[in-house]
C-alpha positions in Angstrom: 0.1 0.0 0.2 2.6 2.4 0.8 4.4 1.8 -2.1 1.0 2.5 -4.3 1.1 6.1 -2.1 4.7 7.1 -3.2 3.9 6.0 -6.9 0.8 8.4 -6.9 2.8 11.3 -5.1 5.7 10.5 -7.7 2.8 10.6 -10.4 2.0 14.1 -8.8 5.0 15.6 -8.4 6.3 15.1 -12.4 2.7 16.3 -13.0 3.6 19.6 -11.2 7.2 19.4 -13.0 5.5 19.1 -15.8 3.2 22.3 -15.7 6.2 23.9 -14.6 8.6 23.2 -17.5 5.2 24.2 -19.8 5.4 27.8 -17.6 8.8 28.0 -18.0 8.9 27.7 -21.5 6.3 29.8 -22.8 5.8 32.9 -20.9 8.2 36.3 -21.6 9.9 36.1 -17.8 13.3 34.8 -18.2 14.5 38.6 -17.9 12.8 41.7 -16.8 14.8 45.1 -17.4 13.5 48.3 -16.9 14.8 51.5 -19.4 13.4 54.9 -18.3 9.5 54.5 -18.5 9.8 51.3 -20.3 9.7 48.0 -18.3 11.0 45.0 -21.0 9.9 41.3 -20.3 11.9 38.4 -22.2 11.3 35.0 -22.4 12.7 32.3 -24.5 10.1 32.7 -27.4 9.3 36.6 -27.5 10.0 39.9 -25.7 7.4 42.4 -24.0 7.8 45.9 -23.7 5.1 47.9 -21.4 4.9 51.6 -21.2 4.5 53.3 -17.9 1.2 54.8 -19.4 0.2 52.2 -22.3 -0.4 48.5 -22.9 1.9 46.1 -23.3 3.2 45.1 -26.7 4.6 41.5 -27.4 6.5 40.5 -30.2 8.6 37.1 -31.7 11.9 37.6 -31.4 13.8 38.8 -34.9 15.9 36.2 -36.2 19.2 38.9 -35.7 17.9 38.5 -32.1 17.9 34.9 -31.8 21.5 33.9 -29.8 22.6 30.7 -29.8 22.2 30.5 -26.1 18.7 31.2 -26.3 18.5 28.5 -29.1 20.4 26.1 -27.0 18.1 27.2 -24.1 14.6 26.6 -25.7 15.9 23.0 -27.2 17.0 22.1 -23.8 13.3 22.8 -21.8 11.7 21.4 -25.0 13.9 17.9 -24.5 12.9 18.3 -20.8 9.3 18.7 -21.7 8.8 15.8 -23.8 11.0 13.7 -21.9 9.4 14.5 -18.4 5.7 13.9 -20.4 7.0 10.4 -21.6 8.4 9.5 -18.0 5.2 10.4 -16.8 3.0 7.8 -19.0 5.7 5.0 -18.6 5.3 5.8 -14.7 1.4 5.4 -14.9 1.3 2.7 -17.4 3.9 0.9 -15.4 3.0 1.6 -11.5 1.4 -0.8 -9.0 -1.7 1.1 -8.8 -2.8 0.7 -12.5 -4.0 -2.7 -14.3 -2.1 -1.3 -17.7 0.1 -3.5 -17.9 -0.2 -7.8 -16.9 3.1 -8.5 -16.8 4.7 -8.1 -13.4 8.3 -8.9 -14.4 7.9 -5.8 -16.7 6.7 -3.2 -14.4 9.8 -2.4 -12.0 11.2 -2.2 -15.4 8.9 0.3 -16.3 9.2 2.4 -13.2 13.1 2.5 -13.1 12.7 3.9 -16.7 10.3 6.4 -15.7 12.8 7.2 -13.0 15.8 7.8 -14.9 13.9 9.9 -17.2 11.9 12.3 -14.4 16.0 12.7 -13.3 17.2 13.6 -16.6 14.3 16.0 -17.8 14.9 17.7 -14.2 18.7 18.3 -15.2 17.7 19.6 -18.8 15.7 22.2 -17.2 17.8 23.3 -14.6 20.9 23.7 -17.0 19.7 26.0 -19.0 17.9 28.0 -16.0 21.0 27.9 -14.3 23.1 29.1 -17.6 20.9 32.0 -18.1 20.6 33.1 -15.0 24.7 33.3 -14.6 24.8 35.4 -17.9 23.1 38.2 -15.9 25.5 40.8 -15.7 24.2 44.2 -16.7 22.5 46.5 -14.2 18.7 47.2 -14.4 18.3 43.9 -15.5 16.8 40.8 -13.0 15.5 37.4 -13.0 12.2 36.9 -13.7 9.6 34.2 -12.6 10.3 31.9 -15.5 13.7 31.3 -14.3 12.1 30.3 -10.3 9.5 27.8 -11.9 11.9 26.5 -13.9 14.5 25.7 -10.5 11.2 24.6 -8.8 10.3 22.3 -11.9 13.7 20.8 -12.2 14.0 20.2 -7.9 10.3 17.9 -8.4 10.8 16.3 -11.4 14.4 15.2 -10.1 12.8 14.1 -6.0 10.4 12.4 -8.2 12.6 10.6 -9.8 14.9 10.0 -6.6 11.7 8.5 -4.8 10.9 6.2 -7.8 14.7 4.9 -7.9 14.8 4.4 -4.2 11.5 2.4 -4.4 13.0 0.1 -6.9 16.1 -0.5 -4.8 14.3 -1.6 -1.8 12.1 -3.4 -3.6 14.8 -5.6 -5.4 16.8 -6.0 -2.3 13.6 -7.1 -0.5 12.9 -9.7 -3.3 16.9 -10.7 -2.6 16.7 -11.2 1.1 13.7 -13.0 0.6 15.3 -15.6 -2.2 18.9 -16.4 0.0 
């Protein structure tokens, strides 16, 4: 019963991490800067400028504004999103609380694969967030909310993967103790 509860908790943590990666990738809140009477919000896909007295205007980056750092951050967050989604599907199908897979020998392998996928997905979202936050040196530029959401999402996915690894390790050590 405890194993099922941990698996459910890991699915929930992974799902929250997946939502966090989506938010981190989509929102133009990686950097927030202030220039005179303008507030500039920059993300991976677009930049928004808000005048003090006017509405906010958002637009996609020009090709000349896209650096290799932005392209790498885009790629890593999208790969993290895809890997986290696939790992969650693998975890849901291989977990003890769903009857999707009837082969009891395959379930622990599916859970281990999902755990490794979640750990790697967490690292793949933390790397660009950390890289982006390290390269901030301009005055008047602050880290946006997407950076913090990315850190939290990565930590939640890694925590979920580590819990699943611990769960599968304790299950296999109990199995080997029973065989002796």
